[in-house]
C-alpha positions in Angstrom: 0.1 -0.3 0.1 1.3 3.4 -0.9 0.5 6.6 1.3 0.4 10.2 0.7 -1.0 12.4 3.6 -1.7 9.0 5.4 -4.4 8.2 2.6 -4.1 5.1 0.5 -3.3 5.9 -3.0 -1.9 2.7 -4.7 -2.0 -1.0 -3.7 -0.9 -4.3 -5.3 -1.5 -8.0 -4.2 0.1 -10.9 -6.7 1.3 -14.5 -6.3 5.1 -14.2 -6.5 6.3 -15.7 -9.5 9.9 -16.2 -8.6 10.1 -19.6 -5.7 12.3 -17.9 -2.7 14.7 -19.9 -1.0 14.4 -18.0 2.6 11.9 -15.7 3.8 14.9 -12.8 3.4 15.4 -13.7 -0.3 11.3 -13.4 -0.5 11.0 -9.9 1.6 14.0 -8.8 -0.9 12.4 -9.4 -4.0 9.1 -8.0 -2.8 10.8 -5.1 -1.5 12.4 -4.3 -4.8 8.9 -4.8 -6.6 7.9 -2.2 -4.2 10.7 0.3 -4.9 9.9 -0.1 -8.7 6.2 1.1 -8.0 7.6 3.7 -5.4 9.9 5.0 -8.1 7.1 5.1 -10.9 4.6 7.1 -9.1 7.3 10.0 -7.4 8.0 10.2 -10.9 4.3 10.5 -12.0 3.4 13.0 -9.3 6.3 14.8 -10.6 4.9 15.3 -13.7 1.7 16.1 -12.1 3.5 19.3 -10.3 2.6 17.5 -6.8 5.8 18.4 -4.5 7.0 15.7 -2.2 9.0 16.6 0.4 10.1 13.3 1.9 12.0 10.4 0.4 10.1 7.1 -0.5 9.8 5.1 2.6 9.4 1.2 2.6 8.3 -0.6 5.5 9.4 -4.0 5.9 9.1 -6.9 8.3 12.4 -8.7 7.7 15.6 -7.6 9.2 17.9 -9.4 7.4 16.3 -8.5 3.6 17.2 -4.4 4.9 20.5 -5.3 6.1 21.1 -7.3 2.3 19.8 -3.9 1.0 22.4 -1.9 2.8 25.6 -4.1 2.4 26.9 -7.0 0.8 27.8 -8.9 3.7 25.6 -11.8 3.0 26.8 -12.2 -0.3 27.7 -15.5 -0.2 24.3 -16.2 0.7 22.7 -13.8 -1.5 24.6 -14.7 -5.0 22.0 -16.7 -6.3 19.5 -13.5 -6.3 19.1 -12.1 -9.7 20.6 -9.0 -10.5 17.0 -7.3 -11.5 16.0 -7.9 -7.9 19.4 -5.6 -6.6 17.3 -2.6 -8.0 16.5 -2.0 -4.2 19.8 -2.0 -2.9 20.8 0.7 -5.8 18.0 3.0 -4.6 19.1 2.4 -0.8 22.5 3.2 -1.4 21.7 6.2 -4.0 19.9 7.7 -1.1 16.5 7.7 -2.9 14.7 5.6 -0.5 14.9 4.3 3.1 14.1 1.1 4.8 12.6 1.0 7.8 11.2 -2.1 10.1 8.0 -3.3 10.5 6.8 -5.6 12.5 4.5 -8.3 11.1 1.5 -7.1 12.9 1.3 -3.8 11.7 
């Protein structure tokens, strides 16, 4: 769910097309897809001349997926993840998005 001024503006639900080997990988892949959607929404809002003052914030409920996107410490366990899913890491390293931990209950 994407929120703008605490109001939902977009949501998406789909069965994952990729088989993940761990919950970390599954969350990482979903985070990458969400980042793509978020960047698209940001660009759309810019075209509509809506001023966005804060960075895009993704809330992920897997601390390992957040750590994987911030550094390559887990490279040995994640080298099988397809390159297209590392878009999330690129956005985090460029400072375009912020990842925060979100409890599953939330």
